[in-house]
NULOTI-979865 format. One line per field, with one value per residue: x, y, z of N, C-alpha, C in turn. Coordinates in Angstrom, 3 decimals, decimal comma. Example, Ala and Ser with C-alpha at 12.3 -4.5 7.8 and 13.67 -1.06 7.14 Angstrom:
<rs>
n_X <- 13,190; 12,850
n_Y <- -5,690; -2,250
n_Z <- 7,800; 7,080
ca_X <- 12,300; 13,670
ca_Y <- -4,500; -1,060
ca_Z <- 7,800; 7,140
c_X <- 13,200; 12,900
c_Y <- -3,300; 0,030
c_Z <- 7,800; 7,870
</rs>
This chain:
<rs>
n_X <- 1,267; 0,551; 1,814; 0,320; -2,478; -2,705; -3,073; -5,843; -7,622; -7,482; -8,375; -11,376; -12,361; -12,568; -14,014; -16,583; -16,885; -17,434; -19,915; -21,550; -21,020; -22,038; -25,127; -25,227; -25,911; -27,809; -29,324; -31,750; -32,710; -35,276; -36,432; -34,409; -35,729; -34,945; -34,665; -33,269; -33,352; -33,994; -32,730; -33,627; -35,770; -35,166; -32,163; -29,063; -28,562; -25,921; -23,464; -20,899; -18,477; -15,835; -15,076; -16,756; -14,680; -12,465; -12,681; -14,106; -11,488; -10,189; -11,362; -11,557; -8,478; -7,715; -10,036; -8,777; -5,770; -6,159; -7,267; -5,942; -3,465; -4,689; -4,759; -2,058; -0,833; -1,738; -4,346; -6,403; -6,980; -6,438; -7,777; -8,672; -11,308; -12,153; -12,909; -14,805; -16,782; -17,277; -18,406
n_Y <- -1,090; 1,836; 5,153; 7,368; 5,614; 4,723; 7,125; 7,918; 6,143; 6,528; 8,839; 8,675; 6,366; 8,040; 9,713; 8,231; 7,303; 9,650; 10,665; 8,491; 8,946; 11,564; 12,165; 10,729; 11,285; 14,161; 16,713; 18,552; 21,684; 22,426; 20,757; 21,881; 24,012; 26,246; 28,445; 29,754; 32,901; 32,966; 30,332; 26,973; 24,704; 22,425; 22,198; 21,970; 21,829; 22,143; 21,179; 19,646; 19,495; 19,170; 17,077; 15,363; 15,515; 14,445; 11,643; 10,785; 10,453; 8,463; 6,289; 5,985; 5,741; 3,614; 1,885; 1,796; 1,068; -1,847; -2,265; -1,590; -3,770; -6,066; -5,497; -5,053; -7,634; -9,424; -10,758; -10,952; -11,056; -9,023; -10,541; -12,202; -10,824; -10,256; -12,949; -13,849; -11,859; -11,911; -14,518
n_Z <- 0,427; -0,924; 0,657; 0,085; -0,963; 1,878; 2,973; 1,702; 2,339; 5,439; 5,140; 3,967; 5,749; 8,635; 7,953; 7,236; 9,724; 11,088; 10,075; 11,005; 13,825; 14,501; 14,472; 17,256; 20,839; 20,452; 20,817; 20,648; 19,917; 19,701; 21,758; 23,678; 24,941; 24,013; 21,492; 18,763; 17,595; 13,588; 13,787; 12,479; 14,505; 14,738; 14,727; 16,219; 19,297; 21,010; 19,370; 19,931; 18,613; 19,116; 20,818; 19,752; 16,961; 18,499; 19,523; 17,100; 15,584; 17,581; 17,023; 14,065; 13,887; 15,102; 14,056; 11,232; 11,700; 12,372; 9,458; 7,680; 8,614; 7,891; 4,988; 3,781; 5,594; 3,787; 4,112; 3,414; -0,045; -3,114; -5,236; -4,326; -3,530; -5,921; -6,845; -5,900; -6,201; -9,107; -10,138
ca_X <- 0,036; 1,432; 1,430; -1,342; -3,822; -2,908; -3,835; -7,052; -8,302; -7,728; -9,391; -12,818; -12,557; -12,994; -15,694; -17,522; -17,024; -17,446; -21,084; -21,607; -21,022; -22,567; -26,156; -25,452; -26,527; -27,509; -30,659; -32,079; -33,117; -36,505; -36,060; -33,674; -36,692; -34,337; -34,527; -32,520; -33,924; -33,037; -32,679; -34,621; -35,999; -34,291; -30,649; -28,216; -28,229; -24,979; -23,207; -19,998; -17,892; -13,868; -15,332; -16,599; -13,872; -11,446; -13,976; -14,099; -10,148; -9,615; -11,899; -10,634; -7,448; -7,643; -10,156; -7,607; -4,582; -6,772; -7,848; -4,578; -2,826; -5,424; -4,467; -0,403; -0,374; -2,551; -4,887; -7,949; -6,464; -7,922; -7,777; -10,013; -12,504; -12,259; -13,212; -16,096; -17,881; -17,582; -19,428
ca_Y <- 0,286; 3,409; 6,458; 8,035; 5,224; 4,898; 8,727; 8,318; 4,855; 6,727; 9,880; 7,540; 5,544; 9,050; 10,663; 7,321; 7,235; 10,618; 10,636; 7,675; 9,771; 12,620; 12,211; 10,509; 12,669; 14,706; 17,406; 19,752; 23,898; 22,604; 19,789; 22,072; 24,785; 27,734; 28,260; 30,737; 33,305; 32,886; 29,232; 25,598; 24,268; 20,922; 22,867; 20,903; 23,020; 22,049; 20,211; 19,198; 19,398; 18,722; 15,988; 14,232; 14,914; 13,663; 10,520; 10,228; 10,240; 7,745; 5,145; 5,930; 5,341; 2,093; 0,915; 1,749; 0,159; -3,034; -2,374; -1,840; -4,523; -6,745; -5,343; -5,471; -9,226; -10,042; -11,920; -10,632; -10,344; -8,292; -11,692; -13,060; -10,153; -10,065; -14,562; -13,821; -11,232; -12,278; -15,296
ca_Z <- 0,095; -1,043; 1,380; -1,270; -0,658; 3,361; 3,095; 0,989; 3,211; 6,534; 4,996; 4,072; 7,745; 9,454; 7,422; 7,482; 11,092; 11,496; 9,777; 12,800; 15,306; 14,820; 15,805; 18,544; 22,021; 19,669; 21,559; 19,436; 20,427; 20,468; 22,828; 24,917; 24,767; 23,655; 19,905; 18,873; 16,413; 12,309; 13,351; 12,442; 15,503; 14,643; 14,801; 17,669; 20,389; 21,312; 18,394; 20,992; 17,858; 19,197; 21,381; 18,580; 16,690; 19,203; 19,539; 15,795; 15,342; 18,011; 16,333; 12,743; 13,974; 15,595; 12,598; 10,049; 11,755; 11,936; 7,633; 6,666; 8,757; 6,878; 3,318; 4,180; 5,749; 2,611; 4,500; 2,300; -1,710; -4,135; -6,494; -3,196; -3,404; -7,733; -7,120; -4,702; -6,938; -9,980; -9,010
c_X <- 0,844; 0,755; 0,204; -2,420; -4,281; -3,994; -5,043; -7,748; -8,149; -8,796; -11,182; -13,153; -13,171; -13,501; -16,944; -17,670; -17,275; -19,564; -21,756; -22,082; -21,480; -23,905; -26,322; -25,431; -26,704; -29,036; -30,565; -32,994; -34,466; -36,931; -35,211; -34,775; -35,991; -33,365; -33,962; -33,043; -33,244; -32,684; -33,787; -34,602; -35,371; -32,365; -30,371; -28,500; -26,998; -24,009; -21,590; -18,749; -16,565; -14,529; -15,362; -15,743; -12,812; -12,011; -13,979; -12,047; -9,915; -10,276; -11,508; -9,849; -7,358; -8,803; -8,920; -6,151; -5,061; -7,276; -6,672; -3,586; -3,601; -4,684; -2,908; -0,318; -0,942; -3,836; -6,026; -6,756; -7,099; -8,324; -8,880; -11,593; -13,131; -13,160; -14,435; -17,218; -18,118; -18,572; -19,324
c_Y <- 1,561; 4,442; 7,314; 7,273; 4,799; 6,394; 8,764; 6,932; 5,339; 8,113; 9,678; 6,849; 6,525; 9,963; 9,595; 6,949; 8,652; 10,724; 9,582; 8,699; 10,640; 12,966; 11,615; 11,212; 14,029; 15,770; 18,632; 20,842; 23,181; 21,995; 20,696; 23,203; 26,289; 27,775; 29,338; 31,907; 33,364; 31,407; 27,904; 25,481; 22,627; 21,319; 21,871; 22,390; 23,087; 20,761; 19,072; 18,771; 18,468; 17,572; 14,769; 14,110; 14,037; 12,158; 9,998; 9,745; 9,086; 6,324; 4,802; 5,280; 3,892; 0,835; 0,693; 1,031; -1,453; -3,429; -2,379; -2,938; -5,638; -6,816; -5,462; -6,920; -9,766; -11,598; -12,343; -10,062; -9,235; -9,274; -12,406; -12,469; -10,557; -11,979; -14,505; -13,104; -11,414; -14,140; -16,445
c_Z <- 0,089; 0,380; 0,535; -0,472; 1,122; 3,653; 3,112; 2,184; 4,513; 6,422; 4,807; 5,119; 8,297; 8,772; 7,514; 8,713; 11,712; 11,578; 10,622; 13,130; 15,235; 15,175; 17,166; 19,860; 21,419; 20,453; 20,830; 20,019; 20,283; 21,483; 24,011; 25,488; 24,703; 22,461; 19,393; 17,548; 14,830; 12,516; 13,453; 14,149; 15,839; 14,742; 16,303; 18,584; 21,175; 20,892; 19,380; 19,960; 18,485; 19,962; 20,211; 17,682; 17,297; 19,384; 17,949; 15,573; 16,314; 17,566; 15,007; 12,496; 14,354; 14,418; 10,952; 10,017; 11,523; 10,084; 7,157; 6,894; 8,340; 5,536; 3,208; 4,607; 4,381; 3,121; 3,758; 0,844; -2,676; -5,005; -5,294; -3,483; -4,984; -7,871; -6,493; -5,558; -8,289; -10,335; -9,504
</rs>
């Protein structure tokens, strides 16, 4: 795996993890009872983005190490995947 492939893989894993983590512990302004004028009621009251970024980075790094280890050790190869998908 080249360095560019590793960076692309990490980026994909990071963003997929971010989209999975974003809705957790989300409280809307309507639920909090404090709607800021000019914003929709469903907007988050406190998104806690730095906390989520740290969590996502930790999860994505662990997932990347596992997936990169599988790729580099050739436990699963492209030929195996190709053989399965061709039927």
